[in-house]
DRENMIVEX-461239 format. One record per residue (C-alpha): residue in three letters; z, y, x; residue number from 1. Coordinates in steps of 0.001 Angstrom, whole numbers, plus 500000, padded with zeros to 6 digits. Layout:
# DRENMIVEX-461239
["ALA",[Z,Y,X],NUM],
...
This chain:
# DRENMIVEX-461239
["MET",[220381,364621,213440],1],
["ILE",[219220,362136,216087],2],
["ALA",[221505,359488,214594],3],
["ALA",[219783,359984,211229],4],
["LEU",[216394,359332,212835],5],
["PHE",[217638,356093,214342],6],
["ARG",[219145,355018,211014],7],
["ARG",[215877,355775,209239],8],
["ASP",[213845,353819,211777],9],
["SER",[216284,350937,211545],10],
["ALA",[216163,350963,207741],11],
["ARG",[212346,351040,207745],12],
["ARG",[212213,348227,210294],13],
["ARG",[214523,346104,208139],14],
["ALA",[212464,346894,205033],15],
["VAL",[209229,345902,206782],16],
["GLU",[210842,342718,208119],17],
["ALA",[211939,341825,204578],18],
["LEU",[208437,342559,203253],19],
["HIS",[206919,340438,206016],20],
["ALA",[209330,337593,205203],21],
["ALA",[208440,337787,201496],22],
["ILE",[204720,337675,202295],23],
["SER",[205202,334745,204676],24],
["SER",[207190,332915,202009],25],
["ALA",[204437,333477,199431],26],
["ALA",[201849,332184,201915],27],
["ARG",[203869,328977,202291],28],
["ARG",[204158,328136,198596],29],
["PRO",[203317,324457,198207],30],
["GLY",[200948,325065,195280],31],
["LEU",[198502,326859,197558],32],
["TYR",[198090,323661,199539],33],
["THR",[198599,320991,196889],34],
["ARG",[196856,322625,193916],35],
["LEU",[194501,325306,195263],36],
["ALA",[193080,323283,198182],37],
["VAL",[194188,325507,201064],38],
["PRO",[194196,323122,204052],39],
["ASP",[197727,322342,205234],40],
["THR",[196814,322957,208874],41],
["VAL",[197547,325678,211405],42],
["GLU",[194259,327305,210438],43],
["GLY",[194940,326960,206717],44],
["ARG",[198358,328540,207084],45],
["PHE",[196828,331385,209100],46],
["GLU",[194289,331915,206311],47],
["ALA",[197003,331905,203628],48],
["LEU",[199085,334402,205596],49],
["CYS",[196085,336660,206178],50],
["LEU",[195148,336542,202515],51],
["HIS",[198609,337589,201364],52],
["VAL",[198975,340294,204015],53],
["ILE",[195557,341691,203107],54],
["LEU",[196525,341840,199430],55],
["VAL",[199694,343788,200236],56],
["LEU",[197823,346089,202626],57],
["ARG",[195302,346820,199859],58],
["ARG",[198167,348048,197703],59],
["LEU",[199877,349984,200479],60],
["ASN",[196606,351744,201309],61],
["ARG",[196420,353023,197733],62],
["LEU",[199955,354432,197655],63],
["PRO",[201107,357868,198833],64],
["ALA",[202975,358493,202090],65],
["PRO",[204883,356895,203708],66],
["ALA",[203011,353765,202571],67],
["ALA",[200435,354109,205368],68],
["ASP",[203252,354007,207925],69],
["VAL",[204692,350916,206252],70],
["ALA",[201235,349320,206312],71],
["GLN",[200917,349932,210048],72],
["ASP",[204417,348586,210663],73],
["LEU",[203533,345494,208623],74],
["VAL",[200358,344866,210631],75],
["ASN",[202353,345273,213841],76],
["ALA",[204981,342798,212621],77],
["VAL",[202376,340236,211553],78],
["PHE",[200534,340378,214860],79],
["ALA",[203794,340232,216821],80],
["GLN",[204608,337050,214881],81],
["LEU",[201163,335618,215611],82],
["ASP",[201580,336431,219313],83],
["ALA",[204967,334695,219364],84],
["SER",[203534,331700,217494],85],
["LEU",[200729,331304,220030],86],
["ARG",[203257,331357,222835],87],
["GLU",[205384,328743,221020],88],
["LEU",[202291,326560,220710],89],
["GLY",[202020,326667,224494],90],
["VAL",[199212,329172,224946],91],
["GLY",[199685,330784,228357],92],
["ASP",[199903,334498,229015],93],
["MET",[196301,334619,230168],94],
["GLY",[195003,333075,226935],95],
["VAL",[197156,334961,224450],96],
["GLY",[195253,338252,224740],97],
["LYS",[191884,336621,224183],98],
["ARG",[193155,334641,221201],99],
["MET",[194854,337697,219718],100],
["LYS",[191528,339557,219875],101],
["LYS",[189867,336697,217993],102],
["LEU",[192674,336586,215422],103],
["GLY",[192446,340352,214947],104],
["ALA",[188687,340208,214457],105],
["ALA",[189084,337345,211988],106],
["PHE",[191797,339203,210084],107],
["TYR",[189841,342435,209735],108],
["GLY",[186621,340583,208927],109],
["ARG",[188378,338762,206118],110],
["ALA",[189918,342003,204873],111],
["THR",[186450,343544,204624],112],
["GLY",[185057,340560,202720],113],
["TYR",[188010,340265,200338],114],
["ASP",[188082,344023,199710],115],
["ALA",[184393,344129,198810],116],
["ALA",[184712,341330,196255],117],
["LEU",[188002,342632,194839],118],
["ASP",[186764,346222,194623],119],
["ALA",[183711,344989,192708],120],
["GLY",[185878,342807,190467],121],
["ASP",[183497,339974,191288],122],
["GLY",[185368,336678,190930],123],
["ALA",[182306,334630,191866],124],
["ALA",[181754,336569,195112],125],
["LEU",[185478,336297,195849],126],
["ALA",[185322,332518,195345],127],
["VAL",[182403,332326,197794],128],
["VAL",[184182,334293,200513],129],
["LEU",[187439,332370,199955],130],
["ALA",[185604,329041,200107],131],
["ARG",[184008,330055,203399],132],
["ASN",[187122,331520,205032],133],
["VAL",[190099,329707,203552],134],
["LEU",[188642,326350,202556],135],
["GLY",[186396,326066,205602],136],
["GLY",[183234,325991,203514],137],
["GLU",[184328,322906,201611],138],
["GLY",[185448,322682,198021],139],
["ASP",[185676,324884,194986],140],
["ALA",[187659,328111,195411],141],
["ALA",[187552,329169,191740],142],
["GLY",[191284,328515,191262],143],
["LEU",[192144,330310,194481],144],
["ALA",[189944,333249,193436],145],
["ALA",[191735,333438,190078],146],
["TYR",[195066,333440,191929],147],
["VAL",[193909,336245,194252],148],
["LEU",[192607,338338,191343],149],
["ALA",[195922,337912,189496],150],
["ALA",[197905,338764,192637],151],
["ASP",[195805,341874,193234],152],
["ALA",[196319,342970,189609],153],
["ALA",[200084,342379,189816],154],
["LEU",[200315,344297,193086],155],
["ALA",[198418,347223,191518],156],
["GLU",[201374,347723,189167],157],
["VAL",[204002,348009,191920],158],
["ASN",[205060,351137,193767],159],
["LEU",[206340,351315,197338],160],
["ASP",[209976,351021,196295],161],
["GLY",[209128,347887,194337],162],
["LEU",[207271,346334,197261],163],
["LEU",[210106,347056,199657],164],
["GLY",[212837,346216,197154],165],
["ALA",[211951,343207,195055],166],
["GLY",[208978,342258,197235],167],
["PRO",[205366,341629,196299],168],
["PRO",[204950,340068,192839],169],
["PHE",[202742,337148,193798],170],
["PRO",[202100,334746,190910],171],
["GLU",[202902,331059,191099],172],
["PRO",[199824,329289,192576],173],
["ASP",[200257,326206,190387],174],
["ALA",[199252,328235,187331],175],
["PHE",[195742,328661,188756],176],
["ALA",[195002,325058,189655],177],
["PRO",[191723,323799,188244],178],
["ALA",[192025,321396,185364],179],
["PRO",[191798,317777,186445],180],
["THR",[188498,316105,185803],181],
["GLY",[187742,312492,185306],182],
["ASP",[187901,309805,182688],183],
["ARG",[190803,309770,180285],184],
["ILE",[192080,306618,178769],185],
């Protein structure tokens, strides 16, 4: 019986690690940076990761048990990765805790803002909050908002087995790039 518990924990840990890897991969898609104006900086990559994690957490929070446990394991894995990344960047032990608090506050603040706009189905409000958080207050986030709305809709169709099996069905960011403007010859 005890061996079964360890196997289950190990299987869940592997499933969450695979989910985390799939989310991280989606947050690194080049189209987010080249076509949807997410800054290709440490901060921009943090914002892209947060956005994708928040979208998956939204779905997990709407699914029956054991999805809430998976959601908590995912948050733990993401913040463990952020902690390790800070240490790799040379932040000392004394500074990691303070920075992790700031990252946590930023993450949950963004989750609240994104949830409010997504729950209301308000693409314009979503574009405003994405422009402020992800684009640093500069640029048009309409394409990014369309991407987030499509991702949220796709995730709404997936159950827990689908999330843990095939991974989150994030759309291709390039499909949401704004049409080029300018003079045509």
